[in-house]
mmCIF file of the N, C-alpha and C atoms, coordinates in Angstrom:
data_MODEL
# 
_entry.id   MODEL 
# 
loop_
_atom_site.group_PDB 
_atom_site.id 
_atom_site.type_symbol 
_atom_site.label_atom_id 
_atom_site.label_alt_id 
_atom_site.label_comp_id 
_atom_site.label_asym_id 
_atom_site.label_entity_id 
_atom_site.label_seq_id 
_atom_site.pdbx_PDB_ins_code 
_atom_site.Cartn_x 
_atom_site.Cartn_y 
_atom_site.Cartn_z 
_atom_site.occupancy 
_atom_site.B_iso_or_equiv 
_atom_site.pdbx_formal_charge 
_atom_site.auth_seq_id 
_atom_site.auth_comp_id 
_atom_site.auth_asym_id 
_atom_site.auth_atom_id 
_atom_site.pdbx_PDB_model_num 
ATOM 1   N N  . UNK A 1 1  ? -49.370 9.674  -85.146 1.00 0.00 ? 1  UNK A N  1 
ATOM 2   C CA . UNK A 1 1  ? -50.175 10.931 -84.488 1.00 0.00 ? 1  UNK A CA 1 
ATOM 3   C C  . UNK A 1 1  ? -50.120 10.768 -83.036 1.00 0.00 ? 1  UNK A C  1 
ATOM 4   N N  . UNK A 1 2  ? -50.248 11.996 -82.433 1.00 0.00 ? 2  UNK A N  1 
ATOM 5   C CA . UNK A 1 2  ? -50.211 11.866 -80.815 1.00 0.00 ? 2  UNK A CA 1 
ATOM 6   C C  . UNK A 1 2  ? -51.350 12.809 -80.378 1.00 0.00 ? 2  UNK A C  1 
ATOM 7   N N  . UNK A 1 3  ? -52.146 12.112 -79.220 1.00 0.00 ? 3  UNK A N  1 
ATOM 8   C CA . UNK A 1 3  ? -52.972 12.940 -78.655 1.00 0.00 ? 3  UNK A CA 1 
ATOM 9   C C  . UNK A 1 3  ? -52.330 13.146 -77.199 1.00 0.00 ? 3  UNK A C  1 
ATOM 10  N N  . UNK A 1 4  ? -52.039 14.540 -77.124 1.00 0.00 ? 4  UNK A N  1 
ATOM 11  C CA . UNK A 1 4  ? -51.215 14.954 -75.963 1.00 0.00 ? 4  UNK A CA 1 
ATOM 12  C C  . UNK A 1 4  ? -51.860 15.006 -74.695 1.00 0.00 ? 4  UNK A C  1 
ATOM 13  N N  . UNK A 1 5  ? -53.195 15.541 -74.932 1.00 0.00 ? 5  UNK A N  1 
ATOM 14  C CA . UNK A 1 5  ? -54.101 15.783 -73.526 1.00 0.00 ? 5  UNK A CA 1 
ATOM 15  C C  . UNK A 1 5  ? -55.725 15.554 -73.838 1.00 0.00 ? 5  UNK A C  1 
ATOM 16  N N  . UNK A 1 6  ? -56.237 14.884 -73.103 1.00 0.00 ? 6  UNK A N  1 
ATOM 17  C CA . UNK A 1 6  ? -57.687 14.436 -73.049 1.00 0.00 ? 6  UNK A CA 1 
ATOM 18  C C  . UNK A 1 6  ? -58.205 14.406 -71.721 1.00 0.00 ? 6  UNK A C  1 
ATOM 19  N N  . UNK A 1 7  ? -59.512 14.959 -71.781 1.00 0.00 ? 7  UNK A N  1 
ATOM 20  C CA . UNK A 1 7  ? -59.876 14.825 -70.313 1.00 0.00 ? 7  UNK A CA 1 
ATOM 21  C C  . UNK A 1 7  ? -61.498 15.069 -70.213 1.00 0.00 ? 7  UNK A C  1 
ATOM 22  N N  . UNK A 1 8  ? -62.015 14.552 -69.251 1.00 0.00 ? 8  UNK A N  1 
ATOM 23  C CA . UNK A 1 8  ? -63.518 14.490 -69.006 1.00 0.00 ? 8  UNK A CA 1 
ATOM 24  C C  . UNK A 1 8  ? -63.845 15.318 -67.699 1.00 0.00 ? 8  UNK A C  1 
ATOM 25  N N  . UNK A 1 9  ? -64.668 16.482 -67.779 1.00 0.00 ? 9  UNK A N  1 
ATOM 26  C CA . UNK A 1 9  ? -65.072 17.041 -66.563 1.00 0.00 ? 9  UNK A CA 1 
ATOM 27  C C  . UNK A 1 9  ? -65.346 16.005 -65.278 1.00 0.00 ? 9  UNK A C  1 
ATOM 28  N N  . UNK A 1 10 ? -64.872 16.455 -64.149 1.00 0.00 ? 10 UNK A N  1 
ATOM 29  C CA . UNK A 1 10 ? -65.056 15.428 -63.049 1.00 0.00 ? 10 UNK A CA 1 
ATOM 30  C C  . UNK A 1 10 ? -66.524 15.075 -62.716 1.00 0.00 ? 10 UNK A C  1 
ATOM 31  N N  . UNK A 1 11 ? -67.244 16.105 -62.792 1.00 0.00 ? 11 UNK A N  1 
ATOM 32  C CA . UNK A 1 11 ? -68.677 15.785 -62.555 1.00 0.00 ? 11 UNK A CA 1 
ATOM 33  C C  . UNK A 1 11 ? -69.372 14.693 -63.461 1.00 0.00 ? 11 UNK A C  1 
ATOM 34  N N  . UNK A 1 12 ? -68.855 14.419 -64.571 1.00 0.00 ? 12 UNK A N  1 
ATOM 35  C CA . UNK A 1 12 ? -69.476 13.309 -65.382 1.00 0.00 ? 12 UNK A CA 1 
ATOM 36  C C  . UNK A 1 12 ? -68.553 12.044 -65.526 1.00 0.00 ? 12 UNK A C  1 
ATOM 37  N N  . UNK A 1 13 ? -67.315 12.186 -64.936 1.00 0.00 ? 13 UNK A N  1 
ATOM 38  C CA . UNK A 1 13 ? -66.343 11.125 -65.346 1.00 0.00 ? 13 UNK A CA 1 
ATOM 39  C C  . UNK A 1 13 ? -66.895 9.664  -64.910 1.00 0.00 ? 13 UNK A C  1 
ATOM 40  N N  . UNK A 1 14 ? -67.635 9.512  -63.885 1.00 0.00 ? 14 UNK A N  1 
ATOM 41  C CA . UNK A 1 14 ? -68.002 8.210  -63.422 1.00 0.00 ? 14 UNK A CA 1 
ATOM 42  C C  . UNK A 1 14 ? -69.351 7.785  -63.905 1.00 0.00 ? 14 UNK A C  1 
ATOM 43  N N  . UNK A 1 15 ? -69.923 8.835  -64.920 1.00 0.00 ? 15 UNK A N  1 
ATOM 44  C CA . UNK A 1 15 ? -71.274 8.332  -65.510 1.00 0.00 ? 15 UNK A CA 1 
ATOM 45  C C  . UNK A 1 15 ? -71.263 7.777  -66.921 1.00 0.00 ? 15 UNK A C  1 
ATOM 46  N N  . UNK A 1 16 ? -72.379 7.310  -67.289 1.00 0.00 ? 16 UNK A N  1 
ATOM 47  C CA . UNK A 1 16 ? -72.194 6.759  -68.891 1.00 0.00 ? 16 UNK A CA 1 
ATOM 48  C C  . UNK A 1 16 ? -71.855 7.696  -69.710 1.00 0.00 ? 16 UNK A C  1 
ATOM 49  N N  . UNK A 1 17 ? -72.400 9.092  -69.346 1.00 0.00 ? 17 UNK A N  1 
ATOM 50  C CA . UNK A 1 17 ? -72.273 9.972  -70.516 1.00 0.00 ? 17 UNK A CA 1 
ATOM 51  C C  . UNK A 1 17 ? -70.863 10.354 -70.466 1.00 0.00 ? 17 UNK A C  1 
ATOM 52  N N  . UNK A 1 18 ? -70.072 10.293 -69.454 1.00 0.00 ? 18 UNK A N  1 
ATOM 53  C CA . UNK A 1 18 ? -68.740 10.809 -69.617 1.00 0.00 ? 18 UNK A CA 1 
ATOM 54  C C  . UNK A 1 18 ? -67.992 9.595  -70.522 1.00 0.00 ? 18 UNK A C  1 
ATOM 55  N N  . UNK A 1 19 ? -68.372 8.242  -70.205 1.00 0.00 ? 19 UNK A N  1 
ATOM 56  C CA . UNK A 1 19 ? -67.714 7.413  -70.900 1.00 0.00 ? 19 UNK A CA 1 
ATOM 57  C C  . UNK A 1 19 ? -68.191 7.401  -72.324 1.00 0.00 ? 19 UNK A C  1 
ATOM 58  N N  . UNK A 1 20 ? -69.256 7.707  -72.747 1.00 0.00 ? 20 UNK A N  1 
ATOM 59  C CA . UNK A 1 20 ? -69.829 7.866  -74.197 1.00 0.00 ? 20 UNK A CA 1 
ATOM 60  C C  . UNK A 1 20 ? -68.867 9.009  -74.699 1.00 0.00 ? 20 UNK A C  1 
ATOM 61  N N  . UNK A 1 21 ? -68.824 10.271 -73.942 1.00 0.00 ? 21 UNK A N  1 
ATOM 62  C CA . UNK A 1 21 ? -68.000 11.490 -74.382 1.00 0.00 ? 21 UNK A CA 1 
ATOM 63  C C  . UNK A 1 21 ? -66.669 10.856 -74.839 1.00 0.00 ? 21 UNK A C  1 
ATOM 64  N N  . UNK A 1 22 ? -66.022 10.285 -73.908 1.00 0.00 ? 22 UNK A N  1 
ATOM 65  C CA . UNK A 1 22 ? -64.594 9.956  -74.310 1.00 0.00 ? 22 UNK A CA 1 
ATOM 66  C C  . UNK A 1 22 ? -64.509 8.934  -75.523 1.00 0.00 ? 22 UNK A C  1 
ATOM 67  N N  . UNK A 1 23 ? -65.486 7.872  -75.401 1.00 0.00 ? 23 UNK A N  1 
ATOM 68  C CA . UNK A 1 23 ? -65.487 7.174  -76.658 1.00 0.00 ? 23 UNK A CA 1 
ATOM 69  C C  . UNK A 1 23 ? -65.696 7.839  -77.779 1.00 0.00 ? 23 UNK A C  1 
ATOM 70  N N  . UNK A 1 24 ? -66.646 8.730  -77.903 1.00 0.00 ? 24 UNK A N  1 
ATOM 71  C CA . UNK A 1 24 ? -66.841 9.637  -79.082 1.00 0.00 ? 24 UNK A CA 1 
ATOM 72  C C  . UNK A 1 24 ? -65.648 10.406 -79.647 1.00 0.00 ? 24 UNK A C  1 
ATOM 73  N N  . UNK A 1 25 ? -64.757 10.792 -78.456 1.00 0.00 ? 25 UNK A N  1 
ATOM 74  C CA . UNK A 1 25 ? -63.571 11.908 -78.867 1.00 0.00 ? 25 UNK A CA 1 
ATOM 75  C C  . UNK A 1 25 ? -62.699 10.748 -79.473 1.00 0.00 ? 25 UNK A C  1 
ATOM 76  N N  . UNK A 1 26 ? -62.523 9.578  -79.090 1.00 0.00 ? 26 UNK A N  1 
ATOM 77  C CA . UNK A 1 26 ? -61.532 8.746  -79.674 1.00 0.00 ? 26 UNK A CA 1 
ATOM 78  C C  . UNK A 1 26 ? -62.002 8.386  -81.173 1.00 0.00 ? 26 UNK A C  1 
ATOM 79  N N  . UNK A 1 27 ? -63.233 8.267  -81.351 1.00 0.00 ? 27 UNK A N  1 
ATOM 80  C CA . UNK A 1 27 ? -63.708 7.546  -82.695 1.00 0.00 ? 27 UNK A CA 1 
ATOM 81  C C  . UNK A 1 27 ? -63.601 8.899  -83.694 1.00 0.00 ? 27 UNK A C  1 
ATOM 82  N N  . UNK A 1 28 ? -63.710 10.297 -82.955 1.00 0.00 ? 28 UNK A N  1 
ATOM 83  C CA . UNK A 1 28 ? -63.642 11.385 -83.861 1.00 0.00 ? 28 UNK A CA 1 
ATOM 84  C C  . UNK A 1 28 ? -62.162 11.479 -84.293 1.00 0.00 ? 28 UNK A C  1 
ATOM 85  N N  . UNK A 1 29 ? -61.361 11.379 -83.445 1.00 0.00 ? 29 UNK A N  1 
ATOM 86  C CA . UNK A 1 29 ? -59.802 11.259 -83.743 1.00 0.00 ? 29 UNK A CA 1 
ATOM 87  C C  . UNK A 1 29 ? -59.271 10.477 -84.640 1.00 0.00 ? 29 UNK A C  1 
ATOM 88  N N  . UNK A 1 30 ? -59.800 9.160  -84.358 1.00 0.00 ? 30 UNK A N  1 
ATOM 89  C CA . UNK A 1 30 ? -59.349 8.085  -85.520 1.00 0.00 ? 30 UNK A CA 1 
ATOM 90  C C  . UNK A 1 30 ? -59.970 8.197  -86.816 1.00 0.00 ? 30 UNK A C  1 
ATOM 91  N N  . UNK A 1 31 ? -61.211 8.636  -86.805 1.00 0.00 ? 31 UNK A N  1 
ATOM 92  C CA . UNK A 1 31 ? -62.003 8.945  -88.113 1.00 0.00 ? 31 UNK A CA 1 
ATOM 93  C C  . UNK A 1 31 ? -61.305 10.100 -88.794 1.00 0.00 ? 31 UNK A C  1 
ATOM 94  N N  . UNK A 1 32 ? -60.711 11.104 -88.188 1.00 0.00 ? 32 UNK A N  1 
ATOM 95  C CA . UNK A 1 32 ? -60.222 12.084 -88.996 1.00 0.00 ? 32 UNK A CA 1 
ATOM 96  C C  . UNK A 1 32 ? -58.803 11.760 -89.429 1.00 0.00 ? 32 UNK A C  1 
ATOM 97  N N  . UNK A 1 33 ? -58.109 10.879 -88.777 1.00 0.00 ? 33 UNK A N  1 
ATOM 98  C CA . UNK A 1 33 ? -56.729 10.538 -89.215 1.00 0.00 ? 33 UNK A CA 1 
ATOM 99  C C  . UNK A 1 33 ? -56.682 9.268  -90.139 1.00 0.00 ? 33 UNK A C  1 
ATOM 100 N N  . UNK A 1 34 ? -57.634 8.380  -90.178 1.00 0.00 ? 34 UNK A N  1 
ATOM 101 C CA . UNK A 1 34 ? -57.658 7.222  -91.151 1.00 0.00 ? 34 UNK A CA 1 
ATOM 102 C C  . UNK A 1 34 ? -57.461 7.750  -92.645 1.00 0.00 ? 34 UNK A C  1 
ATOM 103 N N  . UNK A 1 35 ? -58.507 8.765  -93.068 1.00 0.00 ? 35 UNK A N  1 
ATOM 104 C CA . UNK A 1 35 ? -58.231 9.046  -94.750 1.00 0.00 ? 35 UNK A CA 1 
ATOM 105 C C  . UNK A 1 35 ? -56.869 9.747  -94.632 1.00 0.00 ? 35 UNK A C  1 
ATOM 106 N N  . UNK A 1 36 ? -56.356 10.252 -93.908 1.00 0.00 ? 36 UNK A N  1 
ATOM 107 C CA . UNK A 1 36 ? -55.023 10.732 -94.187 1.00 0.00 ? 36 UNK A CA 1 
ATOM 108 C C  . UNK A 1 36 ? -53.902 9.788  -94.023 1.00 0.00 ? 36 UNK A C  1 
ATOM 109 N N  . UNK A 1 37 ? -54.279 8.437  -93.933 1.00 0.00 ? 37 UNK A N  1 
ATOM 110 C CA . UNK A 1 37 ? -53.169 7.521  -94.063 1.00 0.00 ? 37 UNK A CA 1 
ATOM 111 C C  . UNK A 1 37 ? -52.720 7.334  -92.485 1.00 0.00 ? 37 UNK A C  1 
ATOM 112 N N  . UNK A 1 38 ? -52.968 7.807  -91.474 1.00 0.00 ? 38 UNK A N  1 
ATOM 113 C CA . UNK A 1 38 ? -52.545 7.540  -90.124 1.00 0.00 ? 38 UNK A CA 1 
ATOM 114 C C  . UNK A 1 38 ? -53.339 6.493  -89.440 1.00 0.00 ? 38 UNK A C  1 
ATOM 115 N N  . UNK A 1 39 ? -52.569 5.719  -89.286 1.00 0.00 ? 39 UNK A N  1 
ATOM 116 C CA . UNK A 1 39 ? -53.291 4.352  -88.519 1.00 0.00 ? 39 UNK A CA 1 
ATOM 117 C C  . UNK A 1 39 ? -52.861 3.920  -87.002 1.00 0.00 ? 39 UNK A C  1 
ATOM 118 N N  . UNK A 1 40 ? -51.686 4.682  -86.593 1.00 0.00 ? 40 UNK A N  1 
ATOM 119 C CA . UNK A 1 40 ? -51.200 4.434  -85.129 1.00 0.00 ? 40 UNK A CA 1 
ATOM 120 C C  . UNK A 1 40 ? -51.400 5.873  -84.605 1.00 0.00 ? 40 UNK A C  1 
ATOM 121 N N  . UNK A 1 41 ? -52.030 5.739  -83.296 1.00 0.00 ? 41 UNK A N  1 
ATOM 122 C CA . UNK A 1 41 ? -52.130 6.840  -82.628 1.00 0.00 ? 41 UNK A CA 1 
ATOM 123 C C  . UNK A 1 41 ? -51.650 6.705  -81.211 1.00 0.00 ? 41 UNK A C  1 
ATOM 124 N N  . UNK A 1 42 ? -50.682 7.623  -80.598 1.00 0.00 ? 42 UNK A N  1 
ATOM 125 C CA . UNK A 1 42 ? -50.119 7.616  -79.398 1.00 0.00 ? 42 UNK A CA 1 
ATOM 126 C C  . UNK A 1 42 ? -50.995 8.533  -78.316 1.00 0.00 ? 42 UNK A C  1 
ATOM 127 N N  . UNK A 1 43 ? -51.255 8.101  -77.222 1.00 0.00 ? 43 UNK A N  1 
ATOM 128 C CA . UNK A 1 43 ? -52.148 8.806  -76.228 1.00 0.00 ? 43 UNK A CA 1 
ATOM 129 C C  . UNK A 1 43 ? -51.274 9.342  -75.201 1.00 0.00 ? 43 UNK A C  1 
ATOM 130 N N  . UNK A 1 44 ? -49.939 9.616  -75.376 1.00 0.00 ? 44 UNK A N  1 
ATOM 131 C CA . UNK A 1 44 ? -49.156 10.222 -74.249 1.00 0.00 ? 44 UNK A CA 1 
ATOM 132 C C  . UNK A 1 44 ? -49.155 9.382  -73.046 1.00 0.00 ? 44 UNK A C  1 
ATOM 133 N N  . UNK A 1 45 ? -48.918 10.115 -72.044 1.00 0.00 ? 45 UNK A N  1 
ATOM 134 C CA . UNK A 1 45 ? -48.724 9.358  -70.704 1.00 0.00 ? 45 UNK A CA 1 
ATOM 135 C C  . UNK A 1 45 ? -50.207 9.169  -70.077 1.00 0.00 ? 45 UNK A C  1 
ATOM 136 N N  . UNK A 1 46 ? -50.401 7.974  -69.573 1.00 0.00 ? 46 UNK A N  1 
ATOM 137 C CA . UNK A 1 46 ? -51.635 7.750  -68.807 1.00 0.00 ? 46 UNK A CA 1 
ATOM 138 C C  . UNK A 1 46 ? -51.265 7.172  -67.369 1.00 0.00 ? 46 UNK A C  1 
ATOM 139 N N  . UNK A 1 47 ? -51.281 7.960  -66.495 1.00 0.00 ? 47 UNK A N  1 
ATOM 140 C CA . UNK A 1 47 ? -50.821 7.622  -65.290 1.00 0.00 ? 47 UNK A CA 1 
ATOM 141 C C  . UNK A 1 47 ? -51.373 6.365  -64.602 1.00 0.00 ? 47 UNK A C  1 
ATOM 142 N N  . UNK A 1 48 ? -50.465 5.382  -63.848 1.00 0.00 ? 48 UNK A N  1 
ATOM 143 C CA . UNK A 1 48 ? -51.053 4.139  -63.488 1.00 0.00 ? 48 UNK A CA 1 
ATOM 144 C C  . UNK A 1 48 ? -52.395 4.389  -62.639 1.00 0.00 ? 48 UNK A C  1 
ATOM 145 N N  . UNK A 1 49 ? -52.454 5.241  -61.610 1.00 0.00 ? 49 UNK A N  1 
ATOM 146 C CA . UNK A 1 49 ? -53.516 5.379  -60.931 1.00 0.00 ? 49 UNK A CA 1 
ATOM 147 C C  . UNK A 1 49 ? -54.968 5.654  -61.850 1.00 0.00 ? 49 UNK A C  1 
ATOM 148 N N  . UNK A 1 50 ? -54.761 6.107  -63.069 1.00 0.00 ? 50 UNK A N  1 
ATOM 149 C CA . UNK A 1 50 ? -55.876 6.376  -63.903 1.00 0.00 ? 50 UNK A CA 1 
ATOM 150 C C  . UNK A 1 50 ? -56.469 5.205  -64.557 1.00 0.00 ? 50 UNK A C  1 
ATOM 151 N N  . UNK A 1 51 ? -56.830 4.374  -63.680 1.00 0.00 ? 51 UNK A N  1 
ATOM 152 C CA . UNK A 1 51 ? -57.566 2.845  -64.222 1.00 0.00 ? 51 UNK A CA 1 
ATOM 153 C C  . UNK A 1 51 ? -58.673 3.227  -64.992 1.00 0.00 ? 51 UNK A C  1 
ATOM 154 N N  . UNK A 1 52 ? -59.350 4.143  -65.021 1.00 0.00 ? 52 UNK A N  1 
ATOM 155 C CA . UNK A 1 52 ? -60.633 4.327  -66.033 1.00 0.00 ? 52 UNK A CA 1 
ATOM 156 C C  . UNK A 1 52 ? -60.198 4.425  -67.332 1.00 0.00 ? 52 UNK A C  1 
ATOM 157 N N  . UNK A 1 53 ? -59.372 5.097  -67.425 1.00 0.00 ? 53 UNK A N  1 
ATOM 158 C CA . UNK A 1 53 ? -58.837 5.438  -68.955 1.00 0.00 ? 53 UNK A CA 1 
ATOM 159 C C  . UNK A 1 53 ? -58.016 4.056  -69.348 1.00 0.00 ? 53 UNK A C  1 
ATOM 160 N N  . UNK A 1 54 ? -57.297 3.338  -68.578 1.00 0.00 ? 54 UNK A N  1 
ATOM 161 C CA . UNK A 1 54 ? -56.577 2.180  -68.949 1.00 0.00 ? 54 UNK A CA 1 
ATOM 162 C C  . UNK A 1 54 ? -57.612 1.075  -69.370 1.00 0.00 ? 54 UNK A C  1 
ATOM 163 N N  . UNK A 1 55 ? -58.620 1.076  -68.572 1.00 0.00 ? 55 UNK A N  1 
ATOM 164 C CA . UNK A 1 55 ? -59.888 0.172  -68.983 1.00 0.00 ? 55 UNK A CA 1 
ATOM 165 C C  . UNK A 1 55 ? -60.340 0.487  -70.303 1.00 0.00 ? 55 UNK A C  1 
ATOM 166 N N  . UNK A 1 56 ? -60.596 1.737  -70.478 1.00 0.00 ? 56 UNK A N  1 
ATOM 167 C CA . UNK A 1 56 ? -61.075 2.204  -71.795 1.00 0.00 ? 56 UNK A CA 1 
ATOM 168 C C  . UNK A 1 56 ? -60.256 1.511  -72.838 1.00 0.00 ? 56 UNK A C  1 
ATOM 169 N N  . UNK A 1 57 ? -58.830 1.827  -72.585 1.00 0.00 ? 57 UNK A N  1 
ATOM 170 C CA . UNK A 1 57 ? -57.945 1.473  -73.814 1.00 0.00 ? 57 UNK A CA 1 
ATOM 171 C C  . UNK A 1 57 ? -58.220 -0.086 -73.980 1.00 0.00 ? 57 UNK A C  1 
ATOM 172 N N  . UNK A 1 58 ? -58.171 -0.931 -72.804 1.00 0.00 ? 58 UNK A N  1 
ATOM 173 C CA . UNK A 1 58 ? -58.116 -2.329 -72.853 1.00 0.00 ? 58 UNK A CA 1 
ATOM 174 C C  . UNK A 1 58 ? -59.546 -2.806 -73.730 1.00 0.00 ? 58 UNK A C  1 
ATOM 175 N N  . UNK A 1 59 ? -60.575 -2.048 -73.486 1.00 0.00 ? 59 UNK A N  1 
ATOM 176 C CA . UNK A 1 59 ? -61.892 -2.444 -74.131 1.00 0.00 ? 59 UNK A CA 1 
ATOM 177 C C  . UNK A 1 59 ? -61.790 -2.136 -75.601 1.00 0.00 ? 59 UNK A C  1 
ATOM 178 N N  . UNK A 1 60 ? -61.090 -1.228 -76.010 1.00 0.00 ? 60 UNK A N  1 
ATOM 179 C CA . UNK A 1 60 ? -61.095 -0.705 -77.328 1.00 0.00 ? 60 UNK A CA 1 
ATOM 180 C C  . UNK A 1 60 ? -60.071 -1.549 -78.174 1.00 0.00 ? 60 UNK A C  1 
ATOM 181 N N  . UNK A 1 61 ? -59.709 -1.378 -79.386 1.00 0.00 ? 61 UNK A N  1 
ATOM 182 C CA . UNK A 1 61 ? -58.999 -2.196 -80.325 1.00 0.00 ? 61 UNK A CA 1 
ATOM 183 C C  . UNK A 1 61 ? -57.373 -1.587 -79.784 1.00 0.00 ? 61 UNK A C  1 
ATOM 184 N N  . UNK A 1 62 ? -57.282 -0.765 -79.163 1.00 0.00 ? 62 UNK A N  1 
ATOM 185 C CA . UNK A 1 62 ? -55.917 -0.129 -78.641 1.00 0.00 ? 62 UNK A CA 1 
ATOM 186 C C  . UNK A 1 62 ? -55.245 -0.875 -77.561 1.00 0.00 ? 62 UNK A C  1 
ATOM 187 N N  . UNK A 1 63 ? -53.969 -0.835 -77.639 1.00 0.00 ? 63 UNK A N  1 
ATOM 188 C CA . UNK A 1 63 ? -53.200 -1.646 -76.495 1.00 0.00 ? 63 UNK A CA 1 
ATOM 189 C C  . UNK A 1 63 ? -52.190 -0.753 -75.615 1.00 0.00 ? 63 UNK A C  1 
ATOM 190 N N  . UNK A 1 64 ? -51.852 -1.172 -74.686 1.00 0.00 ? 64 UNK A N  1 
ATOM 191 C CA . UNK A 1 64 ? -50.814 -0.480 -73.978 1.00 0.00 ? 64 UNK A CA 1 
ATOM 192 C C  . UNK A 1 64 ? -49.544 -1.088 -74.004 1.00 0.00 ? 64 UNK A C  1 
ATOM 193 N N  . UNK A 1 65 ? -48.599 -0.205 -74.952 1.00 0.00 ? 65 UNK A N  1 
ATOM 194 C CA . UNK A 1 65 ? -47.532 -0.995 -75.355 1.00 0.00 ? 65 UNK A CA 1 
ATOM 195 C C  . UNK A 1 65 ? -46.139 -0.406 -74.679 1.00 0.00 ? 65 UNK A C  1 
ATOM 196 N N  . UNK A 1 66 ? -46.366 0.602  -74.000 1.00 0.00 ? 66 UNK A N  1 
ATOM 197 C CA . UNK A 1 66 ? -45.124 0.999  -73.137 1.00 0.00 ? 66 UNK A CA 1 
ATOM 198 C C  . UNK A 1 66 ? -45.526 1.394  -71.683 1.00 0.00 ? 66 UNK A C  1 
ATOM 199 N N  . UNK A 1 67 ? -44.549 1.210  -70.786 1.00 0.00 ? 67 UNK A N  1 
ATOM 200 C CA . UNK A 1 67 ? -44.812 1.441  -69.548 1.00 0.00 ? 67 UNK A CA 1 
ATOM 201 C C  . UNK A 1 67 ? -43.691 2.429  -69.057 1.00 0.00 ? 67 UNK A C  1 
ATOM 202 N N  . UNK A 1 68 ? -43.950 3.445  -68.525 1.00 0.00 ? 68 UNK A N  1 
ATOM 203 C CA . UNK A 1 68 ? -42.769 4.441  -68.021 1.00 0.00 ? 68 UNK A CA 1 
ATOM 204 C C  . UNK A 1 68 ? -43.066 4.387  -66.494 1.00 0.00 ? 68 UNK A C  1 
ATOM 205 N N  . UNK A 1 69 ? -41.938 4.410  -65.787 1.00 0.00 ? 69 UNK A N  1 
ATOM 206 C CA . UNK A 1 69 ? -41.982 4.625  -64.336 1.00 0.00 ? 69 UNK A CA 1 
ATOM 207 C C  . UNK A 1 69 ? -40.896 5.619  -64.008 1.00 0.00 ? 69 UNK A C  1 
ATOM 208 N N  . UNK A 1 70 ? -41.320 6.328  -62.748 1.00 0.00 ? 70 UNK A N  1 
ATOM 209 C CA . UNK A 1 70 ? -40.312 7.250  -62.384 1.00 0.00 ? 70 UNK A CA 1 
ATOM 210 C C  . UNK A 1 70 ? -39.914 6.745  -60.803 1.00 0.00 ? 70 UNK A C  1 
ATOM 211 N N  . UNK A 1 71 ? -38.873 6.991  -60.608 1.00 0.00 ? 71 UNK A N  1 
ATOM 212 C CA . UNK A 1 71 ? -38.095 6.386  -59.375 1.00 0.00 ? 71 UNK A CA 1 
ATOM 213 C C  . UNK A 1 71 ? -37.492 7.496  -58.589 1.00 0.00 ? 71 UNK A C  1 
ATOM 214 N N  . UNK A 1 72 ? -37.308 7.633  -57.365 1.00 0.00 ? 72 UNK A N  1 
ATOM 215 C CA . UNK A 1 72 ? -36.899 8.643  -56.603 1.00 0.00 ? 72 UNK A CA 1 
ATOM 216 C C  . UNK A 1 72 ? -35.589 7.770  -55.748 1.00 0.00 ? 72 UNK A C  1 
ATOM 217 N N  . UNK A 1 73 ? -34.443 8.530  -55.629 1.00 0.00 ? 73 UNK A N  1 
ATOM 218 C CA . UNK A 1 73 ? -33.500 8.004  -54.833 1.00 0.00 ? 73 UNK A CA 1 
ATOM 219 C C  . UNK A 1 73 ? -32.863 9.305  -54.035 1.00 0.00 ? 73 UNK A C  1 
ATOM 220 N N  . UNK A 1 74 ? -32.728 9.243  -52.826 1.00 0.00 ? 74 UNK A N  1 
ATOM 221 C CA . UNK A 1 74 ? -32.058 10.442 -52.063 1.00 0.00 ? 74 UNK A CA 1 
ATOM 222 C C  . UNK A 1 74 ? -30.613 10.592 -52.456 1.00 0.00 ? 74 UNK A C  1 
ATOM 223 N N  . UNK A 1 75 ? -30.335 11.740 -52.635 1.00 0.00 ? 75 UNK A N  1 
ATOM 224 C CA . UNK A 1 75 ? -28.916 12.011 -53.023 1.00 0.00 ? 75 UNK A CA 1 
ATOM 225 C C  . UNK A 1 75 ? -28.057 12.295 -52.009 1.00 0.00 ? 75 UNK A C  1 
# 
């Protein structure tokens, strides 16, 4: 399964309620998928500057398993 987009309003991003909301969204997604036999979830692209989401992933049972990088080169 894939979660293409997920976000928290800017005014609560750095607050405990924002973290709790994000965690409850993860749990709701996983809880809905497990009974259907889905055990792996891809969270789409998470940009390198988005350390808050990366930290939440590291604190959960999930892991960062791929890193994509974009490079530019003048033609």
